[in-house]
N, C-alpha and C positions, 0 to 999 in steps of 0.2 A: 806329294808322291805317296802312292799307296804302299802298304807293307810288302806286297809281292815285288814291286819294282825295286824297293830298297834292298830286299834280299838278293835279287838278281845282280845288283850293282856290286855286291860283295861276295858272291858265291865262289866256293873253292871246290877242288876236286872231291874232297870228302863230302861236301854238301850235294854235289851232283849225284853221287852214288845212291842216294835214297830216292831219287826221282824216277818216275815211270816214263816220263817223256822229257825231252830236252827243253830247257827254258829258252825264252827269247833273251838274247844278250845284247847289251850295249857294246859299242865298238871297243872301248877300252877294256871291257871284260874278256874279249877274245884274246887279247895279248896277255893278260894276266893268267888266264887258264892255259894258254899255249905254253907259256914259260913255266908253269907249274907241271905240265905234262912232259915236257922235253927230258928232264932227268930220268923219268921212268922209261921213256922210249930209248934213251941212250944206253941204258943198262940192259935192255932186252936183247936176246939173240934173234928172235923172230916174233911175229904177231899173228893173232887172229882178230878179225874185225867182224862185228855184228852190226847190221844196219836194219833198223825198223823204219819202213817207208810206206807211202801210200800205193806204190806200184813197183814192179820189178825193174822197169826201165829207170825209175828215179833212184832206186837202191844201187843199181849197177853204175849209173853215172856218178853217184857219190863215191863209190869205191874207186872208180877211175881217177877222180880228183885226188884221193888219198895216195894212190899209187904214183901219180904225177908229182904231188907235193914232196913225197919222200924218196922219189926216184927208185921205187920198187919195180921189179919185173912185173909185167902185166899177168895177172892170174887168169886161169881158164874157167869159163862157166861150164860146170858139169851137170847142170840140171836144166829143165825146161823153164825158160823165162817168159814164155807165151801164156801167161796166167793173168787173171784179172782179180784185183783186190789188194788189200794191204799185205805186205810181205815182211818176212825176216830173211835177210841175206847173211850167210856165214861164209867168210873167206878165211882160208888158212894159208898163210904165207909160206909155211914150210912145205906143204904139199903142192901149193900153187893152184888149189882148187876153190871154186866158188859154188855154193849151193843156195838156191832160193826156194822158199816155200810160202804158200799162203798162210797167214797167221793173223787171226782176228783178236782184238782186245789188247793189242800192244800199243804203246805210245809211239813216239817218233824220235829218232835220234841215232847216234853212232856210239857203239861200245868198242873200245880198243883194249885187247888183252895182251899184255906184255909177257911173253913166254921166254923160258930159259932152257938151254940144252941140258943144264945141270938139274936133274930131277929133285935135288934137295932145296932148290930155290923156289919160293912161291911165285906164282904168276900174279899179276895185278890187272884187274879189269877196271877200266876207268870210263866214266861217262854216266849218262848219255850226253853227248855233245850235239849241238844243232846240226842238221844235215849240211849246212853251208859252212861249217866250222873250218874245214881244211881248205876251203876255197878262198877264204879271207886272206887279204894281204896283211901280214902282221909285221 
């Protein structure tokens, strides 16, 4: 096993935070990271989601999977998604709005920012998670 794969088999949320693109994960790694993520999500009041993807349709589909997984209300797309090229999607659960823009030079993955209504609490941005991370049965 090469060094990259051995790192992936033991990767933590802290290690993800330094990556520009989401790593390929083995099946058992999904469960480990999901279980590490849940306490952060359970303490949050609301979320922002950033998705770096190869297309707008891919990014929107990934967001819809996240909404379904966590039983969030479906957010409204507030920008043109009829664009060609790599994108960055930003979804704000508090406002219910989604914005998508062309963005070159990014990696690929999902960033979840756990937000708080109390401005004295720091938000936590976690990821990048693979685009299929929240689609997995864990």
